[in-house]
C-alpha positions as CSV (number, residue, x, y, z in Angstrom):
1,M,-12.3,-33.0,9.1
2,K,-11.1,-29.4,9.4
3,N,-9.4,-28.0,6.3
4,V,-5.8,-27.1,6.3
5,Y,-4.9,-24.0,4.3
6,S,-1.7,-22.7,2.7
7,W,-1.7,-19.1,1.6
8,I,0.5,-17.7,-1.1
9,F,0.8,-14.0,-1.3
10,F,2.7,-12.4,-4.3
11,A,4.3,-9.2,-2.9
12,A,7.1,-8.3,-5.2
13,G,8.6,-5.0,-4.3
14,A,5.9,-4.3,-1.7
15,N,6.8,-2.6,1.5
16,V,5.8,-3.8,4.9
17,T,2.8,-1.6,5.2
18,S,1.0,-3.0,2.2
19,I,-2.3,-4.9,2.6
20,R,-0.6,-8.0,1.3
21,R,2.1,-8.2,4.0
22,A,-0.2,-7.0,6.7
23,L,-2.6,-9.8,6.1
24,A,0.1,-12.4,5.5
25,E,1.8,-11.6,8.8
26,R,-1.4,-12.1,10.8
27,I,-2.5,-15.2,8.9
28,T,0.8,-16.9,9.6
29,K,0.1,-17.2,13.3
30,A,-2.4,-19.9,12.5
31,E,-1.8,-21.2,9.0
32,Q,1.0,-21.6,6.5
33,V,1.9,-18.5,4.5
34,I,4.4,-18.1,1.7
35,V,5.2,-14.5,0.6
36,V,6.6,-14.6,-2.9
37,D,8.9,-11.6,-3.0
38,R,11.1,-10.0,-5.7
39,P,12.7,-12.7,-8.0
40,V,16.4,-13.5,-8.0
41,S,18.0,-12.8,-11.4
42,V,19.8,-15.9,-12.7
43,L,22.3,-13.7,-14.5
44,R,23.1,-11.2,-11.7
45,D,22.7,-13.1,-8.4
46,R,24.6,-16.3,-9.0
47,K,25.3,-16.8,-5.3
48,A,21.6,-17.2,-4.6
49,L,20.7,-20.0,-7.0
50,L,19.9,-22.6,-4.4
51,L,16.3,-22.6,-3.0
52,K,17.6,-22.5,0.6
53,A,19.5,-19.3,-0.1
54,R,16.3,-17.7,-1.4
55,C,14.0,-18.5,1.6
56,N,13.7,-17.1,5.0
57,H,11.3,-18.0,7.8
58,L,8.5,-15.4,8.0
59,L,8.6,-13.9,11.4
60,G,10.5,-16.9,12.7
61,V,7.5,-19.2,12.2
62,E,8.1,-22.8,11.0
63,D,6.6,-23.7,7.6
64,C,6.0,-20.0,6.8
65,W,8.4,-18.5,4.3
66,E,9.5,-15.4,2.5
67,Y,10.5,-16.9,-0.9
68,R,12.3,-15.3,-3.9
69,P,11.9,-17.3,-7.1
70,L,14.5,-17.7,-9.8
71,H,14.1,-15.5,-12.8
72,Y,15.5,-15.8,-16.3
73,P,15.3,-12.6,-18.5
74,E,12.1,-12.9,-20.6
75,R,12.9,-10.3,-23.2
76,L,15.7,-12.1,-25.0
77,P,14.7,-12.2,-28.7
78,G,13.5,-15.5,-30.0
79,I,13.5,-17.4,-26.7
80,G,11.5,-15.0,-24.4
81,R,8.4,-17.3,-24.5
82,G,10.4,-20.3,-23.6
83,L,12.1,-18.5,-20.7
84,K,8.8,-17.4,-19.4
85,L,7.6,-21.0,-19.3
86,L,10.9,-22.0,-17.6
87,N,10.3,-19.3,-14.9
88,R,6.8,-20.6,-14.3
89,R,8.0,-24.2,-13.9
90,H,10.6,-23.1,-11.4
91,I,7.9,-21.5,-9.3
92,Q,5.7,-24.5,-9.6
93,R,8.4,-26.9,-8.5
94,E,9.7,-24.8,-5.6
95,L,6.3,-24.0,-4.2
96,N,5.5,-27.7,-4.2
97,Q,8.6,-28.2,-2.1
98,L,7.6,-25.5,0.4
99,L,3.9,-26.1,0.7
100,L,2.2,-28.5,3.0
101,P,1.3,-31.6,1.0
102,N,-2.4,-31.9,1.8
103,A,-3.3,-28.3,2.4
104,K,-5.8,-26.3,0.3
105,R,-4.0,-23.6,-1.7
106,I,-5.2,-20.0,-1.7
107,V,-3.1,-17.8,-4.0
108,C,-3.3,-14.0,-3.9
109,Y,-1.9,-12.4,-7.0
110,D,-0.8,-8.8,-6.8
111,S,0.0,-7.7,-10.4
112,P,-1.5,-8.0,-13.9
113,T,1.9,-9.4,-15.1
114,Q,1.2,-12.6,-13.1
115,E,-1.6,-13.6,-15.4
116,Y,0.5,-16.3,-16.9
117,L,0.7,-18.0,-13.5
118,A,-3.0,-17.8,-12.6
119,G,-4.5,-21.3,-12.6
120,K,-1.1,-22.9,-12.9
121,L,0.0,-23.2,-9.3
122,G,-2.5,-25.9,-8.2
123,E,-4.6,-23.3,-6.4
124,D,-8.0,-24.2,-4.9
125,L,-8.9,-20.6,-4.8
126,S,-7.2,-17.7,-6.7
127,I,-7.5,-14.0,-5.8
128,Y,-6.5,-10.8,-7.5
129,L,-5.6,-8.5,-4.6
130,A,-5.4,-5.0,-6.1
131,I,-4.1,-2.3,-3.8
132,D,-4.1,0.4,-6.6
133,D,-5.0,0.7,-10.2
134,L,-1.9,-1.0,-11.5
135,T,-2.5,-0.2,-15.1
136,I,-1.6,3.5,-14.7
137,T,1.2,5.6,-13.2
138,V,0.9,7.8,-10.1
139,T,0.3,10.7,-12.5
140,G,-2.6,8.8,-14.2
141,E,-0.9,7.8,-17.4
142,S,-1.4,4.3,-18.9
143,I,1.4,1.7,-18.5
144,K,2.0,-0.1,-21.7
145,G,0.7,-3.7,-21.7
146,E,-0.7,-3.6,-18.1
147,L,-4.3,-3.1,-19.1
148,D,-4.3,-6.0,-21.6
149,A,-2.6,-8.2,-19.0
150,E,-5.2,-7.3,-16.3
151,R,-8.0,-8.2,-18.7
152,K,-6.4,-11.6,-19.2
153,L,-5.9,-12.1,-15.5
154,L,-9.5,-11.2,-14.4
155,P,-11.3,-14.2,-15.9
156,K,-8.6,-16.6,-14.6
157,V,-9.2,-15.8,-10.9
158,H,-12.1,-16.8,-8.6
159,L,-12.3,-13.6,-6.7
160,V,-11.1,-9.9,-6.9
161,I,-10.5,-7.9,-3.7
162,C,-9.6,-4.2,-4.2
163,I,-9.2,-1.2,-1.9
164,S,-11.9,1.3,-3.2
165,D,-15.3,1.5,-4.8
166,V,-13.8,3.5,-7.7
167,L,-11.3,0.8,-8.4
168,A,-14.0,-1.9,-8.1
169,Q,-16.1,-0.2,-10.7
170,R,-13.1,0.0,-13.1
171,L,-12.4,-3.7,-12.6
172,R,-16.0,-4.6,-13.4
173,E,-15.8,-2.7,-16.6
174,R,-12.6,-4.4,-17.6
175,S,-13.8,-7.9,-16.9
176,P,-15.1,-9.9,-19.9
177,S,-18.9,-9.8,-19.8
178,S,-19.3,-13.6,-19.7
179,E,-16.5,-14.2,-17.1
180,K,-16.9,-11.6,-14.4
181,P,-15.4,-12.8,-11.1
182,P,-16.9,-11.5,-7.8
183,I,-15.3,-8.1,-6.9
184,R,-15.3,-7.1,-3.3
185,V,-13.9,-3.9,-1.6
186,L,-11.5,-4.2,1.4
187,P,-10.0,-0.8,2.3
188,N,-6.5,-0.3,3.7
189,G,-6.0,-0.5,7.5
190,Y,-3.6,0.7,10.1
191,D,-1.3,-1.4,12.4
192,E,-2.9,-1.1,15.8
193,R,0.3,-2.6,17.3
194,I,2.3,0.4,16.1
195,F,-0.1,3.4,15.9
196,N,-1.0,3.8,19.6
197,P,-2.2,7.3,20.4
198,N,-1.4,6.8,24.1
199,G,2.2,5.8,23.5
200,N,5.2,7.8,24.8
201,Y,7.1,9.0,21.7
202,P,10.2,11.1,22.3
203,E,10.8,13.8,19.7
204,P,13.1,12.6,16.9
205,N,16.4,14.3,17.0
206,V,16.0,15.3,13.3
207,L,12.8,17.2,14.1
208,L,14.4,19.2,16.9
209,R,16.2,21.1,14.2
210,I,13.1,22.0,12.3
211,P,11.0,25.0,13.5
212,R,7.4,24.6,14.5
213,P,4.6,24.6,13.5
214,R,5.3,21.6,11.3
215,I,3.2,19.9,8.6
216,L,4.0,16.3,7.9
217,V,3.7,14.6,4.5
218,A,4.7,10.9,5.0
219,G,4.8,8.2,2.4
220,H,5.8,8.1,-1.3
221,I,6.9,11.6,-2.3
222,S,6.1,11.8,-6.0
223,E,4.3,13.8,-8.7
224,R,0.9,12.5,-7.4
225,I,1.4,15.3,-4.7
226,D,-0.4,18.6,-5.2
227,W,2.7,20.7,-5.4
228,D,0.8,23.8,-6.6
229,G,-1.4,23.8,-3.5
230,I,1.6,23.2,-1.1
231,I,3.7,25.9,-2.7
232,G,0.8,28.4,-2.6
233,A,0.2,27.6,1.1
234,S,3.9,28.0,2.0
235,Q,3.8,31.5,0.5
236,L,0.7,32.5,2.4
237,R,1.6,30.9,5.7
238,T,5.3,31.3,6.0
239,P,5.6,30.3,9.7
240,W,4.7,26.7,8.8
241,T,7.4,24.2,7.8
242,W,6.5,21.4,5.4
243,V,8.2,18.1,6.4
244,F,8.4,15.3,3.8
245,V,9.5,11.8,4.9
246,G,9.6,8.7,2.7
247,P,10.9,7.4,-0.6
248,A,11.1,10.1,-3.2
249,D,11.0,9.9,-7.0
250,Q,13.9,11.3,-9.0
251,G,14.0,15.1,-8.9
252,V,11.4,15.5,-6.1
253,Q,14.0,16.4,-3.4
254,E,15.4,19.1,-5.6
255,K,11.9,20.4,-6.2
256,I,11.3,20.7,-2.4
257,Q,14.5,22.7,-2.0
258,R,13.9,24.9,-5.1
259,D,10.2,25.7,-4.6
260,L,9.8,25.7,-0.8
261,G,13.3,26.8,0.3
262,V,13.5,27.2,4.1
263,H,9.8,26.2,4.4
264,G,10.4,22.7,3.1
265,Y,12.5,19.8,4.5
266,Y,13.0,16.3,3.1
267,H,14.0,13.2,5.1
268,P,14.7,9.7,3.6
269,P,12.4,6.7,4.5
270,I,12.2,5.7,8.2
271,P,11.1,2.4,9.7
272,L,7.3,2.1,10.2
273,T,7.7,1.9,13.9
274,E,9.2,5.4,14.0
275,V,6.4,7.0,12.1
276,P,4.1,7.6,15.2
277,A,6.9,9.8,16.8
278,W,7.0,12.0,13.7
279,I,3.2,12.3,13.7
280,S,3.1,13.1,17.4
281,H,5.7,15.9,17.0
282,C,4.2,17.6,14.0
283,D,1.3,20.0,14.2
284,A,-0.7,18.8,11.2
285,C,-0.5,15.9,8.7
286,V,-1.5,16.1,5.1
287,V,-2.6,13.8,2.3
288,P,-2.1,16.4,-0.5
289,Y,-2.9,14.3,-3.6
290,R,-3.7,15.6,-7.1
291,L,-7.0,14.3,-8.2
292,N,-6.1,12.1,-11.2
293,P,-7.2,8.6,-12.2
294,F,-4.6,7.0,-10.0
295,T,-5.4,8.8,-6.8
296,R,-9.2,8.7,-7.3
297,A,-9.0,4.9,-7.2
298,S,-6.6,4.8,-4.2
299,H,-7.2,4.5,-0.5
300,P,-4.3,6.4,1.2
301,L,-2.9,4.4,4.1
302,K,-1.3,7.4,5.7
303,A,-4.7,9.1,6.2
304,I,-5.8,6.2,8.4
305,E,-2.6,6.1,10.3
306,Y,-2.7,9.8,11.0
307,L,-6.3,9.6,12.2
308,A,-5.5,6.6,14.4
309,M,-3.0,8.8,16.2
310,G,-5.7,11.5,16.7
311,A,-3.6,13.8,14.5
312,V,-4.9,16.9,12.6
313,V,-5.4,15.8,9.0
314,L,-5.8,17.8,5.8
315,S,-6.6,16.2,2.5
316,T,-7.8,16.8,-1.0
317,R,-11.2,15.1,-1.6
318,I,-10.1,11.6,-2.5
319,P,-13.3,9.6,-2.9
320,S,-12.3,6.7,-0.5
321,L,-11.7,9.3,2.3
322,E,-15.1,10.8,2.1
323,R,-16.2,8.3,4.7
324,Y,-14.1,10.2,7.2
325,D,-15.9,13.5,6.6
326,G,-15.9,15.5,9.8
327,A,-12.6,14.1,11.0
328,I,-10.6,15.5,8.0
329,E,-10.1,19.2,7.0
330,W,-10.7,19.2,3.2
331,V,-8.5,21.4,0.9
332,N,-8.9,22.1,-2.8
333,E,-6.3,20.8,-5.3
334,G,-4.0,23.5,-6.5
335,D,-5.6,26.1,-4.2
336,G,-3.0,27.3,-1.7
337,E,-5.5,29.6,-0.1
338,S,-7.7,26.7,0.9
339,Y,-4.7,25.0,2.6
340,A,-4.0,28.3,4.4
341,R,-7.6,28.6,5.7
342,A,-7.5,25.0,6.9
343,L,-4.2,25.6,8.8
344,D,-5.8,28.6,10.4
345,D,-8.8,26.5,11.6
346,L,-6.4,23.9,13.0
347,V,-4.6,26.5,15.1
348,N,-8.0,27.1,16.8
349,Q,-8.4,23.4,17.4
350,A,-5.1,22.9,19.1
351,G,-5.4,20.9,22.3
352,N,-9.1,20.1,21.8
353,Q,-9.3,16.5,23.1
354,E,-12.9,16.1,21.9
355,I,-11.9,16.6,18.3
356,R,-8.9,14.4,18.8
357,E,-11.1,11.6,20.0
358,L,-13.5,12.1,17.0
359,R,-10.6,11.5,14.6
360,R,-9.6,8.3,16.5
361,R,-13.2,7.0,16.5
362,A,-13.5,7.6,12.8
363,V,-11.0,4.8,12.1
364,S,-11.8,2.6,15.1
365,G,-13.0,-0.2,12.9
366,D,-10.1,0.1,10.4
367,S,-7.2,-1.8,12.1
368,W,-5.5,-4.7,10.4
369,G,-6.9,-7.0,13.0
370,V,-10.4,-6.1,11.9
371,R,-9.4,-6.1,8.2
372,L,-8.1,-9.7,8.6
373,N,-11.5,-10.9,9.9
374,Q,-13.2,-9.1,7.0
375,F,-10.7,-10.5,4.5
376,R,-11.3,-14.1,5.7
377,E,-15.0,-13.7,5.6
378,I,-14.9,-12.4,2.0
379,V,-12.5,-15.3,0.9
380,F,-14.4,-18.1,2.6
381,N,-17.8,-16.9,1.5
382,A,-16.5,-16.9,-2.1
383,N,-15.2,-20.4,-1.6
384,S,-18.4,-21.8,0.0
């Protein structure tokens, strides 16, 4: 008899481009999926206490849900441990109501803080799906308590899937020597339904007001970015305008205005479906990360999306992007002159269809459709 599977993906606070949601949205076409999203505070959100009010059908598919569990504050003195247990029991009970009764449960945890749930949700297979090194900040500093929590989580799961070889090695070192789960690498992918290089993308009205040539930096705008390199390049190549689009950390927008002046422009986040138009109507795209412990373990999603569109791409030498050598123009962290030289080279490549096709071919096997098949192979080989 064929097995029936129910998948549970923890995705608290994750945006729609994350590996968790990308896989969940594709699996739900054939099997039940529940995405456990940000919890509902019992103290603040009193209108959403009923389960029905905290569930939505995922992509309109029956028996597939986006679910927000109830949450009691766990830091109240004297009763924090009891409230943590209460939160776990709420999740256990409500998942039992949502899940198919005879299905095998595959649970994908996404944070070290979920270690208290691992093994408690009736899972037949548990996975730690690590999309970044979640024990450190984007600037590479340790987050209090996260490393200890991750060390507790690792021996409780059957399998670890992470996005880079650097991160895989760190997780192996953190696993207790007697209880090491298998650790497999599954890099990020791009949504082939959205990033179509042959699409017709009208120029966004916002960009019409920004002079060309334009350099696009899309994604989370934070202190992981190599601001020294960008500022140096803007002074050396004044005709270029740096365009930043995405969520920005506090103070970053002011930094762009102060340090780049008329050579920098910030725009708030846009829907993923609009990103290809911005890529198409900029003259270069950049992954300008500082090389710290966080970024060295990362696998930047935007780099793949840029290349899938055949766009010109500059990047610092993030280890996971080395596989695209030849399709990316490398720049040196903090070295504005290396950025300037790369921009000069790109002017000479303008309109070269052969180079454009080379970039697209570099990521031809990196779509989410391909990644789903790889993900399922990793999971079911571990469960065989």
